[in-house]
C-alpha positions in Angstrom: 151.0 110.7 65.1 154.3 108.7 64.9 153.8 105.1 65.4 154.8 101.7 64.0 151.3 100.4 64.0 148.8 100.0 61.2 149.5 101.2 57.7 146.8 101.5 54.9 146.7 101.7 51.0 144.0 102.5 48.3 143.4 99.5 45.6 144.7 100.5 42.4 142.3 101.2 40.5 142.5 102.2 36.5 140.1 104.7 36.5 140.2 108.4 36.1 138.4 111.0 37.4 139.3 114.0 34.4 137.0 114.4 31.7 133.6 112.7 32.0 130.2 113.8 33.3 130.2 110.7 35.3 133.6 110.9 37.3 132.2 114.4 38.1 129.0 113.0 39.6 130.7 110.3 41.7 133.2 113.1 42.9 130.5 115.3 43.8 128.6 112.5 45.5 131.8 111.2 47.4 132.6 114.6 49.0 128.5 115.7 49.6 128.0 112.2 51.0 131.1 112.6 53.4 129.9 116.1 54.6 126.1 115.4 55.0 126.6 112.0 57.0 129.2 114.1 59.5 126.7 117.2 59.6 123.5 115.8 60.0 122.0 118.6 62.2 119.7 118.1 64.4 117.1 121.1 62.6 116.9 119.1 59.0 118.3 115.8 59.9 115.5 114.4 58.1 116.0 116.1 54.9 119.6 115.4 54.6 118.9 111.6 54.9 116.7 111.8 52.5 119.1 113.6 50.2 121.8 110.8 51.5 119.6 108.7 50.0 119.3 110.5 46.6 123.0 110.6 46.3 123.7 107.3 47.0 120.8 106.3 44.3 122.8 108.6 41.8 126.2 107.4 42.9 125.0 103.9 42.1 123.7 104.5 38.8 127.5 104.8 38.0 128.2 101.1 39.0 124.9 99.1 37.5 126.8 97.0 35.5 130.0 96.8 38.0 129.1 95.6 41.6 131.5 93.7 42.9 130.6 90.6 44.9 131.1 91.9 48.5 129.4 94.9 47.5 126.3 93.4 46.2 126.5 91.0 49.3 126.2 94.0 51.3 123.1 95.4 48.9 121.0 91.9 49.6 121.9 92.0 53.3 119.8 95.7 53.7 117.4 93.9 51.4 116.9 90.7 54.1 117.3 93.8 57.2 114.4 95.5 55.6 112.2 92.3 55.6 113.0 91.6 58.9 112.1 95.3 60.0 108.8 95.1 58.4 107.8 91.2 59.6 109.3 92.7 63.2 106.9 96.1 62.7 103.8 94.1 62.0 104.1 91.7 65.0 104.7 94.6 67.4 102.5 95.0 70.2 102.7 98.7 70.4 99.7 100.8 69.7 101.6 102.9 67.7 103.9 101.8 65.1 107.2 104.1 64.4 107.9 103.8 60.5 110.3 106.8 59.9 113.3 105.7 62.2 113.4 102.4 60.1 113.7 103.8 57.1 116.1 106.2 58.1 118.3 103.3 59.2 117.8 101.4 56.3 118.9 104.8 54.1 122.4 104.8 56.2 122.6 101.2 55.5 123.2 102.0 52.0 125.6 105.0 52.4 128.2 102.1 53.4 128.2 100.2 50.6 128.1 103.3 48.1 130.7 105.3 49.7 132.9 101.8 49.6 132.5 102.0 46.2 133.1 105.8 45.2 136.7 105.6 47.5 137.5 102.2 45.5 137.3 104.3 41.9 139.2 107.3 43.4 142.4 107.8 42.4 145.6 107.7 45.5 146.4 111.4 45.0 142.9 112.7 44.5 141.8 111.2 48.2 145.1 112.6 49.5 143.9 115.8 48.5 140.5 115.9 49.4 140.5 113.9 52.8 142.3 116.7 54.9 139.8 119.2 53.6 136.9 117.2 54.3 138.2 116.4 57.7 139.2 120.1 58.6 135.3 121.3 57.9 133.7 118.4 59.9 136.0 119.8 62.8 134.8 123.3 62.4 131.7 122.2 62.4 132.3 120.3 65.6 134.0 123.5 66.9 131.1 125.0 66.7 128.9 122.4 68.2 130.9 122.9 71.4 131.1 126.6 71.5 127.6 126.8 71.0 126.7 124.1 73.3 128.7 125.2 76.3 127.2 128.4 75.8 123.9 127.5 75.4 123.0 124.5 77.1 122.2 125.7 80.6 119.3 127.9 79.2 117.8 125.1 76.6 114.9 123.6 77.7 116.3 119.8 78.3 118.3 121.1 80.4 116.2 123.9 82.7 113.4 120.9 83.1 116.1 118.8 84.9 117.8 119.2 87.8 121.4 119.2 86.7 122.7 122.0 88.3 126.6 121.7 89.6 126.8 118.9 86.9 128.8 118.1 83.6 124.7 117.6 82.2 124.6 121.1 82.5 126.5 121.5 79.2 125.5 118.4 77.4 122.2 119.5 75.7 123.3 120.4 71.9 121.8 122.8 69.7 122.8 120.5 66.7 122.2 117.1 68.3 119.7 115.7 70.7 122.9 115.2 73.5 126.4 115.7 73.4 126.9 111.5 73.4 126.2 111.8 69.4 128.5 114.0 68.7 130.8 112.2 70.9 130.3 108.7 68.5 131.1 111.3 65.7 134.4 112.2 67.0 134.8 108.6 67.4 134.3 107.9 63.9 135.7 110.8 62.6 139.2 109.6 64.3 139.2 106.5 62.7 139.3 107.9 59.4 142.0 110.4 60.9 144.2 107.5 61.5 143.5 105.9 58.2 145.1 109.4 56.1 147.3 110.1 59.4 150.2 111.4 57.5 148.0 114.2 56.1 146.4 115.2 59.3 148.6 118.1 61.5 149.2 117.6 64.8 146.9 120.8 65.6 144.0 118.9 64.0 144.8 115.7 66.3 145.2 117.8 69.2 141.7 119.6 68.3 139.7 116.2 67.7 140.7 114.9 71.4 139.7 117.7 73.1 136.8 118.0 71.2 136.1 114.7 72.6 137.1 115.7 75.9 134.8 118.6 75.8 131.6 116.2 74.9 131.6 115.0 78.8 130.2 111.8 77.2 132.3 108.9 79.4 131.4 106.3 77.2 132.7 108.3 74.2 136.0 109.5 76.1 136.3 105.6 77.3 135.9 104.4 74.0 138.7 107.1 72.5 141.0 106.1 75.0 140.7 102.3 74.2 140.9 103.2 70.2 144.0 104.8 70.7 145.8 102.5 72.7 144.8 99.8 70.4 145.9 101.8 67.6 149.5 102.5 69.2 149.8 98.6 70.9 148.6 97.1 66.9 150.7 94.3 67.4 148.6 93.2 70.3 145.3 94.2 68.9 143.8 90.5 68.8 144.5 90.4 72.6 143.2 93.5 73.3 140.4 93.0 71.3 139.0 90.1 73.3 140.4 91.5 76.6 138.2 95.0 76.2 135.0 92.9 75.3 135.4 90.5 78.0 135.8 92.9 80.6 133.3 95.3 79.6 130.7 92.0 79.8 131.9 91.7 83.5 131.5 95.0 84.4 128.2 95.6 82.9 127.1 92.5 84.3 128.4 92.7 87.8 126.6 96.4 87.4 123.6 94.7 86.3 123.7 92.3 89.1 124.0 94.9 92.2 121.2 96.7 90.0 118.7 94.0 90.2 119.7 92.5 94.3 120.5 95.4 95.8 118.8 98.8 96.2 118.2 100.3 92.8 117.6 104.2 94.5 120.9 104.0 96.1 122.6 103.5 92.3 120.3 105.7 91.1 121.7 108.5 93.8 125.2 107.6 93.1 124.7 108.3 89.2 121.5 108.6 87.2 122.9 107.9 83.6 124.0 104.7 84.5 121.0 104.0 86.5 118.8 104.3 83.1 121.0 101.9 81.1 120.7 99.3 83.9 117.1 99.9 84.0 116.9 99.6 80.2 118.2 96.4 80.6 116.3 95.0 83.4 113.1 96.1 81.2 114.9 94.1 78.2 114.6 91.2 80.6 110.9 91.7 81.1 110.1 92.4 77.5 112.1 89.3 75.9 110.7 87.0 78.2 107.1 88.1 77.2 107.8 88.1 73.5 106.4 85.9 71.2 108.5 83.9 68.5 108.2 86.4 65.9 109.2 89.2 68.2 112.3 87.1 69.0 113.0 86.4 65.7 112.5 90.0 64.0 112.3 92.4 66.6 109.5 95.3 66.9 111.9 97.5 64.4 114.3 100.3 65.4 113.2 102.9 67.4 110.0 101.4 68.7 110.9 100.4 72.0 109.8 104.2 73.1 106.1 103.1 71.5 106.4 99.7 73.4 107.9 101.2 76.9 107.9 104.8 76.7 111.9 104.6 76.9 114.4 104.8 74.1 116.5 101.9 73.7 120.1 103.7 74.0 122.0 100.5 74.7 123.5 98.4 72.2 122.4 94.9 73.7 118.6 96.2 73.8 118.6 97.9 70.3 119.5 93.9 69.2 117.6 92.0 71.1 114.1 93.9 71.4 114.4 96.4 68.1 116.3 94.0 65.7 115.6 90.5 67.1 117.9 87.4 66.6 117.4 87.3 62.9 118.0 91.0 62.4 121.1 91.4 64.6 122.6 88.5 62.2 121.8 90.4 59.4 123.3 93.4 60.2 126.6 91.8 61.9 127.1 89.8 58.7 126.7 93.4 56.8 129.4 95.1 59.2 131.6 92.2 58.3 131.7 92.0 55.0 132.2 95.9 54.8 135.5 95.7 57.5 136.7 91.9 56.6 139.3 93.1 54.2 140.3 96.1 56.4 141.0 95.0 60.3 141.5 98.7 61.2 137.5 98.9 60.5 137.1 96.1 62.9 139.7 97.6 66.1 139.5 101.4 65.6 135.9 101.7 64.5 133.5 98.8 65.4 135.3 98.0 68.7 134.9 101.8 69.9 131.2 101.7 68.9 131.0 98.5 70.8 132.3 99.8 74.2 130.4 103.4 73.9 127.4 101.0 73.1 126.3 100.5 76.5 126.2 104.1 77.0 124.2 105.0 73.7 123.8 103.7 70.3 121.6 105.1 67.3 121.2 102.8 64.0 120.5 106.0 62.3 124.3 107.5 62.6 125.7 108.1 58.7 128.5 109.4 60.0 128.9 105.6 61.3 128.0 103.8 58.0 129.7 106.4 55.8 133.3 105.9 58.2 132.8 102.1 57.3 132.5 102.2 54.0 135.3 104.3 53.6 138.1 102.4 55.6 136.6 99.5 53.9 137.8 100.9 50.4 141.4 100.7 52.3 143.5 98.2 52.3 146.1 97.1 54.7 147.3 93.2 54.6 150.5 91.8 53.1 147.9 89.9 50.8 147.6 93.4 49.6 151.2 94.5 48.8 151.5 95.9 52.3 153.6 95.0 54.8 152.5 93.2 58.0 151.7 95.8 60.5 155.1 96.2 62.9 157.1 96.7 59.5 158.4 99.7 58.0 156.4 99.1 55.0 153.5 99.1 57.3 153.8 102.8 58.1 152.8 103.5 54.3 149.9 105.6 54.5 148.0 106.7 51.2 150.6 108.3 49.2 150.5 111.5 47.6 150.6 111.5 43.7 
């Protein structure tokens, strides 16, 4: 993946992993959090999330007196988000309340700053050796997911109960995820990490990753992956591309939504049922928001709680922010992402931007793979201030060096 685009380097740290029990615990936590974040298998997702929480707490015990300002700010924002979620759930008009999804959401938030701490304290040579191996095994898992989905999806209940004959939807029901769209989001997060460690990744793994992305049949994920690659290749124009892609997305969604509300919605459903469902969620969002009181608009109704209120999941990033997080929760979550990504622009352009583009089709607040990628990239540095050349120069092509 030769390119004259962005390069990364780790902040030098005097810490050494050799010898101490604390160092061994940090190394184990680093590897375990990465692996379990990218393998939240449907069968044990709740148990794996609890295990991730335990790993975060164990790892943080090694840093009780060494929290840096940005890490402390991230944890404080998580506390504030938890308060807004509690208030939102309490004011939700739904008869039933979902407490599990908000708990999993807050657990996922903890992964970001924890991974940032672990990666910052890791020697460069150690990360250079570990990451290609971890990426390899994640690709193995995703390959197994892909092959099993293509074989068994036509016979799964989610497929047989719906008329998806002669359609790519026939191959989207996954044994490991609710839907192959989640696999697409995970691959986007993995690709963002692979870009950061690109000199350590062979061409075969790049080819496999993009083939797996195409095999998800997730149009939003594939489009986001293409935008991610284009932004990486044209890194010098990344700011213009960021605004261009976001403006284009707003215009397209606005036009589609206008057509959905002013014309025959059944006609759009006949053309694309999946697209029609996303537009229906937006129309439902506007109606619910119009009837919401001040507390619901400020604090939302709690992530995952739209289903209890309207009988349908949010799916859409706009509905999630407006209805489930509310104005206050959305601002706090945006601040959390900015705190973790502000020192590594690639986090914004190669990770957050693809998630936003994909977000019209699907967004999930309990995505440990997104937060572990965000925390890992947050520990990487790539600005002239940090001793790395500006993008487009020879020095900017350096990545984490061995040894």
